[in-house]
PLY file of the C-alpha trace (Angstrom):
ply
format ascii 1.0
element vertex 205
property float x
property float y
property float z
element edge 204
property int vertex1
property int vertex2
end_header
99.71 96.92 85.04
97.93 95.57 88.13
94.27 94.68 88.73
92.07 97.75 89.19
90.95 98.45 92.73
87.23 98.59 93.52
85.70 101.94 94.41
85.51 101.15 98.13
89.22 100.34 98.17
90.04 103.60 96.45
88.05 105.92 98.69
89.20 104.20 101.89
92.78 104.45 100.62
92.26 108.18 100.18
90.87 108.50 103.70
93.96 106.80 105.14
96.22 108.97 102.98
94.48 112.11 104.25
94.73 111.01 107.88
98.44 110.22 107.48
99.06 113.60 105.86
96.94 115.42 108.42
98.72 113.73 111.31
102.13 114.78 110.00
100.91 118.35 109.45
99.32 118.54 112.91
102.52 117.28 114.52
104.53 119.84 112.54
102.25 122.66 113.73
102.36 121.36 117.30
106.16 121.23 117.32
106.35 124.66 115.72
103.93 126.19 118.24
105.87 124.72 121.15
109.23 125.75 119.72
110.56 122.25 120.07
112.97 122.47 117.16
113.03 126.14 116.20
111.64 127.89 113.14
109.67 126.43 110.22
112.65 125.07 108.28
114.37 123.70 111.38
111.16 121.95 112.47
110.66 120.32 109.07
114.30 119.21 108.94
114.17 117.80 112.47
110.96 115.86 111.82
112.45 114.43 108.63
114.87 112.54 110.89
112.17 110.14 112.09
111.10 106.86 110.49
107.56 107.50 111.70
107.20 110.74 109.79
108.81 109.53 106.58
106.86 106.27 106.55
103.55 108.04 107.15
104.34 110.32 104.22
105.17 107.26 102.10
101.80 105.78 103.07
100.04 109.02 102.20
101.67 109.16 98.76
101.22 105.46 97.99
97.57 105.28 99.01
96.75 108.56 97.29
98.19 107.08 94.10
96.21 103.88 94.70
93.03 105.95 95.09
93.57 108.07 91.99
94.94 105.69 89.42
92.85 103.07 87.61
95.44 100.32 87.18
95.94 99.37 90.83
99.15 99.14 92.83
101.99 96.63 93.19
101.38 93.90 95.78
104.98 93.72 97.03
105.41 97.42 97.77
102.06 97.87 99.53
102.70 94.77 101.65
106.18 96.03 102.59
104.86 99.49 103.40
102.06 98.03 105.54
104.60 96.00 107.49
106.78 99.10 107.96
103.77 100.94 109.40
103.08 98.05 111.76
106.71 98.32 112.89
106.15 102.04 113.54
103.20 101.28 115.80
104.76 98.29 117.56
108.09 99.98 118.31
106.40 103.13 119.53
103.95 101.42 121.87
106.50 98.94 123.27
109.67 101.05 123.47
109.09 104.76 122.91
105.68 105.84 124.21
106.99 106.99 127.58
109.77 109.20 126.25
107.72 112.21 125.13
104.33 113.44 126.33
102.02 115.20 123.89
99.00 117.36 124.68
96.07 118.72 122.69
96.56 118.51 118.93
99.93 116.87 119.51
98.25 113.96 121.26
95.77 113.55 118.38
98.57 113.71 115.82
100.65 111.24 117.79
97.82 108.71 117.91
97.19 109.19 114.21
100.83 108.53 113.36
101.39 105.59 115.69
97.97 103.97 116.13
95.32 104.85 113.57
97.42 104.74 110.40
99.21 101.43 111.22
95.92 99.71 112.10
94.11 101.23 109.11
96.90 100.14 106.75
96.70 96.57 108.02
92.92 96.46 107.67
93.12 97.99 104.19
95.75 95.44 103.16
93.60 92.57 104.45
90.43 93.83 102.78
91.59 95.41 99.54
95.29 95.19 98.70
96.32 93.10 95.69
97.93 89.87 96.87
98.25 87.70 93.79
101.87 87.31 92.76
103.35 88.14 96.16
105.97 85.47 96.83
109.08 84.65 98.80
111.20 86.22 96.05
109.75 89.54 97.23
111.14 89.24 100.78
114.05 91.64 100.13
111.53 94.40 99.38
110.33 94.23 102.99
113.68 95.54 104.25
114.65 97.91 101.43
112.99 101.02 102.86
114.09 100.31 106.49
117.67 99.76 105.32
117.65 103.01 103.34
116.28 104.80 106.38
118.89 103.32 108.75
121.71 104.42 106.45
120.21 107.90 106.23
119.56 108.25 109.98
123.03 107.02 110.95
124.64 109.36 108.43
122.72 112.31 109.86
123.57 111.24 113.38
127.24 110.94 112.53
127.16 114.46 111.07
125.39 116.26 113.91
125.44 113.84 116.84
121.64 113.58 117.03
120.07 110.15 116.64
116.29 109.76 116.28
115.80 106.69 118.49
117.57 105.39 121.62
118.18 101.92 120.16
120.30 103.41 117.35
122.04 106.14 119.35
125.77 105.71 118.75
126.40 108.46 121.27
125.01 106.31 124.09
125.57 102.77 122.82
128.47 100.90 121.28
128.44 100.14 117.54
127.93 96.46 118.39
124.88 97.20 120.51
123.36 99.35 117.78
124.15 96.70 115.15
122.47 94.01 117.27
119.39 96.21 117.79
119.06 97.00 114.10
119.70 93.40 113.05
116.92 92.34 115.41
114.48 94.80 113.83
115.41 93.70 110.31
114.96 90.07 111.34
111.49 90.92 112.63
110.70 92.55 109.28
111.82 89.47 107.35
109.72 87.22 109.58
106.83 89.62 109.08
107.42 89.45 105.35
107.13 85.67 105.44
103.82 86.01 107.30
102.55 88.49 104.71
103.52 86.17 101.85
101.80 83.20 103.48
98.71 85.30 104.20
98.65 86.48 100.58
98.88 82.91 99.30
96.05 81.86 101.61
93.91 84.80 100.48
94.67 84.06 96.83
93.25 80.58 97.22
0 1
1 2
2 3
3 4
4 5
5 6
6 7
7 8
8 9
9 10
10 11
11 12
12 13
13 14
14 15
15 16
16 17
17 18
18 19
19 20
20 21
21 22
22 23
23 24
24 25
25 26
26 27
27 28
28 29
29 30
30 31
31 32
32 33
33 34
34 35
35 36
36 37
37 38
38 39
39 40
40 41
41 42
42 43
43 44
44 45
45 46
46 47
47 48
48 49
49 50
50 51
51 52
52 53
53 54
54 55
55 56
56 57
57 58
58 59
59 60
60 61
61 62
62 63
63 64
64 65
65 66
66 67
67 68
68 69
69 70
70 71
71 72
72 73
73 74
74 75
75 76
76 77
77 78
78 79
79 80
80 81
81 82
82 83
83 84
84 85
85 86
86 87
87 88
88 89
89 90
90 91
91 92
92 93
93 94
94 95
95 96
96 97
97 98
98 99
99 100
100 101
101 102
102 103
103 104
104 105
105 106
106 107
107 108
108 109
109 110
110 111
111 112
112 113
113 114
114 115
115 116
116 117
117 118
118 119
119 120
120 121
121 122
122 123
123 124
124 125
125 126
126 127
127 128
128 129
129 130
130 131
131 132
132 133
133 134
134 135
135 136
136 137
137 138
138 139
139 140
140 141
141 142
142 143
143 144
144 145
145 146
146 147
147 148
148 149
149 150
150 151
151 152
152 153
153 154
154 155
155 156
156 157
157 158
158 159
159 160
160 161
161 162
162 163
163 164
164 165
165 166
166 167
167 168
168 169
169 170
170 171
171 172
172 173
173 174
174 175
175 176
176 177
177 178
178 179
179 180
180 181
181 182
182 183
183 184
184 185
185 186
186 187
187 188
188 189
189 190
190 191
191 192
192 193
193 194
194 195
195 196
196 197
197 198
198 199
199 200
200 201
201 202
202 203
203 204
């Protein structure tokens, strides 16, 4: 049982959840219309390869639950999920934004996935998320979801030769290069986790 969220926190959480869901749906329809991956099932399966899509769906589910339930939400998971969304935005805007060009609804969906939702999650965490009890013992939680995703994405890539991001493409890079890239990202997440814990302790005071 966690502290109940105030009404403002709950309705803003629902707004973010709806935007995250809508952005994923818009991108699905855009990809389907442009025949980027094939038919409906192939498009859904291809999009499920990306950390961005899966993390936005996790945000949508988590914040929808936060909006609908009366007994709040766990501070460690929402902090870890917020950091994961910040990683989505940071990696996209620094490394990936020039790879694919989107137009029309695709451009709106892309900005929702990589800009609006990460920023909104951070602001929601600062303003409303429960922070009491978040400590350094929770640091492993900040890398659980990314580690699960990496294992999943590499397994899919090994099976069909398609990797979602250039920095983890074993078809173009050596295993050592990929390992160094992924270790760097996980290190960033752990450092980010420390910052979140310190921020939570400051806010708790």
